[in-house]
C-alpha positions as CSV (number, residue, x, y, z in Angstrom):
1,M,0.0,0.0,0.0
2,K,1.2,3.5,-0.5
3,T,0.8,6.5,1.8
4,H,2.4,9.9,1.9
5,L,5.6,9.9,3.8
6,Y,6.5,13.0,5.9
7,A,9.4,11.3,7.6
8,A,12.6,13.2,8.5
9,P,15.1,11.4,6.2
10,V,18.6,10.3,7.2
11,L,20.9,11.9,4.7
12,L,24.1,10.0,3.9
13,T,26.8,12.1,2.2
14,L,29.1,10.0,0.0
15,A,32.8,10.7,0.4
16,G,34.9,12.4,-2.3
17,S,34.6,15.5,-4.3
18,A,33.5,13.5,-7.3
19,F,30.3,12.5,-5.5
20,A,29.5,15.9,-4.1
21,Q,26.1,16.1,-5.9
22,N,25.1,12.6,-4.8
23,S,22.7,11.8,-2.0
24,V,21.2,8.7,-0.5
25,T,18.1,8.7,1.8
26,L,17.2,6.0,4.2
27,Y,13.5,5.9,5.2
28,G,10.9,3.5,6.5
29,I,7.7,2.7,8.5
30,A,7.3,0.4,11.4
31,D,3.6,-0.4,12.0
32,A,2.4,-2.9,14.6
33,G,-0.9,-3.5,16.4
34,L,-3.4,-5.9,17.8
35,T,-6.1,-7.2,15.5
36,Y,-9.4,-9.0,15.9
37,R,-11.1,-10.8,13.0
38,S,-14.5,-12.5,13.1
39,S,-15.4,-15.7,11.4
40,E,-12.0,-16.3,9.8
41,R,-12.3,-19.4,7.7
42,T,-10.2,-22.5,8.4
43,G,-10.1,-25.9,6.7
44,T,-9.9,-26.8,3.0
45,T,-11.9,-25.5,0.0
46,G,-15.5,-26.6,0.2
47,A,-15.2,-27.6,3.9
48,Y,-14.5,-24.3,5.6
49,S,-15.5,-23.5,9.2
50,G,-15.3,-20.0,10.8
51,H,-13.6,-18.9,14.0
52,S,-12.7,-15.6,15.5
53,N,-9.0,-14.7,15.6
54,V,-7.0,-12.2,17.8
55,G,-3.3,-11.6,17.5
56,A,-0.4,-9.2,16.8
57,T,-0.3,-7.9,13.2
58,S,2.0,-5.7,11.1
59,G,1.1,-3.0,8.5
60,N,-2.4,-2.2,9.6
61,L,-2.4,1.5,8.8
62,S,0.7,1.5,6.5
63,G,2.7,-1.4,5.2
64,S,5.9,-1.9,7.3
65,R,8.9,-1.2,5.1
66,W,12.4,0.2,4.8
67,G,14.0,1.7,1.7
68,I,16.9,3.5,0.2
69,K,16.5,6.1,-2.6
70,G,19.3,8.0,-4.3
71,K,19.7,10.8,-6.7
72,E,22.7,12.2,-8.7
73,D,22.5,15.6,-10.4
74,L,23.7,15.3,-13.9
75,G,23.2,19.0,-14.8
76,N,20.7,21.0,-16.8
77,G,17.8,19.6,-14.7
78,L,18.6,15.9,-15.4
79,A,19.2,13.4,-12.6
80,A,19.9,9.7,-12.2
81,I,17.7,8.1,-9.6
82,F,17.1,4.7,-8.0
83,L,14.9,3.3,-5.3
84,L,15.0,0.0,-3.4
85,E,12.2,-0.8,-1.0
86,D,11.6,-3.8,1.2
87,G,8.4,-4.8,2.9
88,F,8.4,-6.8,6.1
89,D,6.3,-8.3,8.8
90,L,7.1,-6.6,12.1
91,T,5.7,-9.4,14.2
92,N,8.2,-12.0,13.0
93,G,10.8,-10.2,10.9
94,T,10.2,-11.9,7.6
95,S,10.2,-10.2,4.2
96,G,6.9,-9.6,2.5
97,Q,6.0,-9.9,-1.2
98,S,6.7,-13.7,-1.2
99,G,10.1,-13.3,0.5
100,R,11.6,-10.8,-2.0
101,L,14.4,-8.6,-0.6
102,F,13.1,-5.5,-2.3
103,G,9.6,-6.7,-3.1
104,R,7.7,-3.4,-2.7
105,Q,9.8,-1.5,-5.3
106,A,13.1,-1.8,-7.1
107,F,13.9,0.5,-10.0
108,A,16.5,2.9,-11.5
109,G,16.2,5.5,-14.2
110,L,16.4,9.2,-15.2
111,A,14.4,12.2,-14.1
112,D,14.2,15.5,-15.8
113,R,12.4,18.6,-14.4
114,Q,11.0,19.5,-17.8
115,Y,10.4,16.1,-19.5
116,G,9.5,13.8,-16.6
117,S,11.0,10.5,-15.5
118,L,11.8,7.1,-17.2
119,T,12.4,4.2,-14.8
120,M,13.0,0.4,-15.1
121,G,12.5,-2.5,-12.7
122,R,9.8,-3.7,-10.3
123,Q,7.2,-0.9,-10.1
124,Y,3.6,0.1,-9.4
125,T,1.3,0.6,-12.4
126,S,0.3,4.0,-13.7
127,L,-3.2,3.3,-12.5
128,D,-1.8,2.9,-9.0
129,D,0.2,6.1,-9.3
130,F,-2.7,8.3,-10.3
131,V,-5.8,6.8,-8.7
132,G,-4.2,5.5,-5.5
133,P,-3.6,9.1,-4.1
134,V,-7.3,9.9,-4.4
135,A,-8.6,6.6,-3.0
136,P,-9.5,5.9,0.6
137,V,-6.4,3.8,1.0
138,N,-4.4,7.0,1.0
139,F,-6.0,7.9,4.3
140,I,-6.4,4.6,6.3
141,G,-4.4,2.1,4.3
142,G,-5.8,-1.4,3.6
143,F,-8.9,-0.8,5.8
144,G,-10.0,1.7,3.1
145,A,-9.5,-0.7,0.2
146,H,-12.4,-2.1,-1.8
147,P,-13.3,-5.7,-1.1
148,G,-10.3,-8.0,-1.8
149,D,-8.5,-5.0,-3.2
150,I,-9.6,-6.4,-6.6
151,D,-9.0,-3.1,-8.3
152,D,-5.4,-2.8,-6.9
153,L,-5.9,0.7,-5.4
154,D,-4.1,-0.5,-2.3
155,Q,-1.2,-1.5,-4.5
156,T,-1.3,-5.2,-3.7
157,T,0.7,-6.0,-6.8
158,R,3.7,-4.7,-8.6
159,V,5.0,-5.3,-12.1
160,D,8.3,-7.0,-12.7
161,N,10.5,-6.3,-15.8
162,S,8.7,-3.0,-16.4
163,I,9.6,0.3,-17.9
164,K,7.6,3.4,-16.9
165,Y,7.3,7.0,-18.0
166,T,5.8,9.7,-15.8
167,S,5.5,13.3,-17.1
168,A,6.4,16.5,-15.4
169,N,3.6,18.6,-13.9
170,V,2.2,21.0,-16.4
171,A,-0.4,23.4,-15.0
172,G,-1.6,20.7,-12.6
173,F,-1.8,17.9,-15.2
174,T,0.4,14.8,-15.1
175,F,0.2,11.5,-17.0
176,G,2.1,8.3,-17.3
177,A,2.4,4.8,-18.9
178,L,3.9,1.5,-18.0
179,Y,4.8,-1.6,-19.9
180,G,5.8,-4.9,-18.2
181,F,7.6,-7.4,-20.4
182,G,6.3,-11.0,-20.1
183,G,9.7,-12.6,-20.7
184,Q,8.2,-15.1,-23.2
185,A,10.5,-15.9,-26.1
186,G,9.0,-14.9,-29.5
187,S,6.2,-12.9,-28.0
188,L,5.8,-9.4,-26.6
189,K,2.2,-10.0,-25.6
190,R,2.2,-13.2,-23.6
191,K,2.2,-12.6,-19.9
192,N,2.7,-8.8,-20.3
193,T,1.1,-5.9,-18.5
194,W,0.5,-2.4,-19.6
195,S,-1.1,0.6,-17.9
196,V,-1.8,4.3,-18.5
197,G,-3.0,7.0,-16.0
198,A,-3.5,10.7,-15.6
199,G,-4.1,13.2,-12.8
200,Y,-5.0,16.8,-12.2
201,A,-4.4,18.8,-9.0
202,N,-5.5,22.4,-8.5
203,G,-5.9,23.8,-5.0
204,P,-8.3,21.6,-3.0
205,L,-9.4,19.5,-6.0
206,H,-7.5,16.3,-7.0
207,V,-8.6,13.9,-9.8
208,G,-7.1,10.6,-11.0
209,V,-8.0,8.1,-13.7
210,G,-6.2,4.9,-14.8
211,Y,-6.3,1.7,-16.9
212,E,-4.3,-1.5,-16.7
213,R,-4.4,-4.8,-18.5
214,S,-2.6,-8.1,-17.8
215,D,-2.4,-11.1,-20.1
216,N,-2.1,-14.5,-18.6
217,S,-1.6,-16.7,-21.7
218,K,-2.1,-19.9,-19.7
219,T,-0.5,-23.1,-20.9
220,G,-3.0,-25.4,-19.1
221,L,-5.3,-25.7,-16.1
222,A,-2.4,-26.2,-13.7
223,D,-0.8,-22.9,-14.9
224,A,-2.1,-20.3,-12.3
225,T,0.3,-17.5,-13.3
226,Y,-0.8,-14.1,-14.3
227,G,1.0,-11.5,-16.4
228,K,1.9,-8.9,-13.9
229,W,2.5,-11.3,-11.1
230,Q,4.6,-13.8,-13.2
231,G,4.0,-16.8,-11.0
232,T,3.7,-15.0,-7.7
233,F,0.2,-13.7,-6.8
234,D,1.4,-11.1,-4.2
235,G,-2.0,-11.7,-2.5
236,T,-4.0,-10.7,-5.6
237,F,-6.2,-13.8,-5.6
238,N,-5.9,-14.5,-1.8
239,S,-9.6,-13.5,-1.2
240,S,-12.9,-15.3,-1.3
241,I,-14.2,-12.5,-3.5
242,N,-12.0,-13.2,-6.6
243,E,-10.1,-16.5,-5.9
244,G,-12.3,-18.2,-8.4
245,Y,-10.9,-16.1,-11.3
246,A,-7.2,-16.8,-10.8
247,S,-7.4,-19.0,-14.0
248,A,-8.5,-16.1,-16.1
249,Q,-6.9,-15.5,-19.5
250,S,-6.6,-11.8,-18.9
251,Q,-7.6,-9.1,-16.4
252,Q,-8.3,-5.4,-17.0
253,V,-9.1,-2.6,-14.5
254,V,-10.5,0.8,-15.1
255,A,-10.6,3.2,-12.2
256,A,-11.3,6.9,-11.4
257,G,-11.4,9.0,-8.2
258,A,-11.5,12.5,-6.9
259,T,-11.1,14.3,-3.6
260,Y,-11.9,17.8,-2.5
261,D,-10.3,19.4,0.6
262,F,-12.7,21.7,2.4
263,G,-10.1,22.3,5.2
264,A,-12.1,20.9,8.1
265,A,-12.7,17.7,6.0
266,V,-11.7,15.9,2.9
267,V,-14.4,14.2,0.8
268,G,-13.8,11.7,-1.9
269,V,-15.6,9.5,-4.5
270,N,-14.3,6.6,-6.6
271,Y,-15.4,4.0,-9.2
272,S,-13.7,0.9,-10.5
273,N,-14.6,-1.8,-13.1
274,V,-12.7,-5.1,-13.0
275,Q,-13.0,-7.7,-15.7
276,Y,-11.7,-11.3,-15.8
277,R,-11.8,-12.9,-19.2
278,A,-11.9,-16.6,-19.6
279,G,-9.7,-18.6,-22.0
280,A,-9.5,-22.2,-23.2
281,N,-7.7,-23.2,-20.1
282,S,-9.7,-21.3,-17.5
283,L,-11.8,-22.9,-14.8
284,F,-14.8,-20.8,-15.7
285,A,-16.5,-19.8,-18.9
286,G,-17.4,-16.4,-20.3
287,N,-16.3,-13.1,-18.7
288,A,-16.7,-11.9,-15.1
289,S,-16.9,-8.3,-14.0
290,F,-17.1,-6.4,-10.8
291,N,-18.3,-2.8,-10.5
292,I,-17.3,-0.9,-7.4
293,A,-18.4,2.5,-6.2
294,G,-17.4,4.3,-3.0
295,I,-17.6,7.5,-1.0
296,F,-15.5,8.5,2.0
297,T,-14.6,11.5,4.2
298,Q,-11.9,12.4,6.7
299,W,-12.6,14.9,9.4
300,N,-9.7,16.9,10.7
301,V,-10.9,17.3,14.3
302,R,-7.5,18.9,15.2
303,P,-4.3,19.4,13.3
304,N,-3.1,16.1,14.8
305,A,-6.4,14.2,15.2
306,H,-8.5,12.7,12.3
307,L,-11.7,10.7,12.0
308,F,-12.5,8.6,8.9
309,A,-15.6,7.0,7.5
310,G,-16.1,5.2,4.1
311,Y,-18.5,3.0,2.3
312,S,-18.3,1.0,-0.9
313,Y,-20.7,-1.2,-2.9
314,T,-19.4,-4.0,-5.1
315,R,-21.5,-6.1,-7.5
316,G,-20.4,-9.0,-9.6
317,S,-21.8,-10.2,-12.9
318,G,-21.1,-12.8,-15.6
319,A,-18.9,-15.9,-15.2
320,D,-21.1,-18.9,-16.1
321,G,-24.1,-16.8,-15.0
322,V,-23.6,-17.8,-11.4
323,N,-22.4,-14.5,-9.8
324,D,-25.0,-12.2,-11.4
325,D,-26.1,-11.2,-7.9
326,A,-22.9,-11.3,-5.9
327,Q,-22.9,-8.2,-3.8
328,Y,-20.6,-6.7,-1.1
329,H,-21.4,-3.8,1.3
330,N,-18.2,-2.6,2.9
331,V,-17.9,0.0,5.7
332,S,-14.6,1.4,7.0
333,L,-14.0,3.5,10.1
334,G,-10.8,5.0,11.5
335,A,-9.5,7.3,14.3
336,L,-5.9,8.6,14.0
337,Y,-3.9,10.7,16.5
338,D,-0.5,12.0,15.7
339,V,1.5,11.8,18.9
340,S,4.4,13.5,17.1
341,R,5.5,14.2,13.5
342,R,6.6,10.6,13.2
343,S,4.4,8.6,15.5
344,T,0.6,7.9,15.1
345,V,-1.7,5.8,17.2
346,Y,-4.8,4.5,15.5
347,L,-8.0,2.6,15.9
348,L,-9.3,1.1,12.6
349,A,-12.4,-1.0,11.9
350,G,-14.0,-2.6,8.8
351,Y,-17.3,-4.5,8.3
352,Q,-18.6,-6.3,5.2
353,H,-21.7,-8.2,4.3
354,A,-21.9,-10.4,1.2
355,S,-24.8,-12.0,-0.6
356,G,-25.4,-14.0,-3.8
357,E,-23.1,-16.4,-5.5
358,T,-19.5,-16.4,-6.7
359,L,-16.9,-19.0,-7.6
360,D,-14.5,-20.8,-5.2
361,A,-10.8,-21.5,-5.9
362,L,-11.8,-24.6,-7.9
363,G,-14.2,-22.6,-10.1
364,R,-17.4,-24.0,-8.5
365,P,-20.5,-21.9,-7.7
366,V,-20.7,-21.2,-4.0
367,A,-22.4,-18.7,-1.7
368,A,-20.4,-15.4,-1.5
369,T,-18.6,-14.9,1.8
370,A,-17.1,-11.7,3.2
371,S,-13.5,-10.5,3.0
372,V,-13.1,-7.1,4.5
373,S,-11.3,-4.5,2.4
374,D,-7.7,-5.5,1.8
375,K,-7.2,-6.7,5.4
376,G,-9.3,-9.8,4.8
377,N,-6.9,-11.0,2.1
378,G,-5.7,-14.3,3.4
379,H,-8.2,-14.1,6.2
380,S,-11.6,-14.3,4.4
381,A,-14.7,-15.2,6.4
382,A,-16.5,-18.5,6.3
383,A,-19.8,-16.5,6.6
384,Q,-21.6,-13.7,4.8
385,S,-20.4,-11.1,7.3
386,Q,-17.1,-10.2,8.8
387,A,-15.7,-7.6,11.1
388,I,-12.0,-6.6,11.6
389,V,-10.7,-4.2,14.2
390,S,-7.1,-3.1,14.8
391,V,-5.5,-0.8,17.4
392,G,-1.8,0.0,17.1
393,L,1.1,2.4,16.5
394,R,2.8,3.6,13.3
395,Q,6.2,5.1,13.4
396,K,8.0,6.7,10.4
397,F,11.7,7.2,10.1
């Protein structure tokens, strides 16, 4: 997930006059708390039972991480840049993103004040870059995500082997595009990902739109890889909401959002459409789509105290005709208090109610069950309703 970082960086000056214009910044977030989940499912597919679960958790408000970013001034407004960012679980010290050392981000490139930046590596899509900042996840992290984070606004996934361009700001307008190579000999399309996005910021108004498409090009029913995840799901299908579509031939997401800052409060709206298209080797037939609409607000009670409330409605359709009435009502609540510039205590809560039918991980029609926001990923409910509550501390450095 991505949040604005206002951390005081540690500046490391490289020795030698030849490196006088170089800088390296170390930064990070440590976020830990206590979380309660209701009706968390246990057992195997088709034989789930539900039990409440309480325990220590990491990354409730913001994903725990540490990173290094660098910049070298090449003159005339041009600079060489790099960023290496590792996600980790604060409760046990393990790396996130399937154990990658720099699983959150890893890229290098050039940035120009007039022409924008060009970077290569493991990166977020342009949809993430432009719609994420005006989505509820920018205010309360994964608790503000849409069910299962199926539209990726909480940046559940990254794109390997990608090249990305982001423009400079021109009168408030910015735009960008990304292409992720599939690494398949003889084909530029197989297992690739591409994305475009644009944004506008003028005073209190911020708007973002984006599109992304990933090609699976499955070789058989046992091939569960997806273009932008290239064999590793990164949690993308780790939810009861969309686990039945991991065998899709392709996925596309269209998303848009806007926020308006009234001073005492920020109000936002957002809409996403997610489509999973079946192929010859998919476990379902036809195409499935999810439409998600949401509204949220954050009240600035004091300069260092904030209250949040958000609601989203998700409806599925298609896919063998079984999930025409799959519906998810998701409510998110939050209270944040900044103890200092770097430390925030929080109380976050999410509730979801599901109804209708969807597909299970084996592509079979089943009753839809809840999976709150992005925090239910990997912890979906065995019932139609689920509640998740976290209390904790986030510290930036």
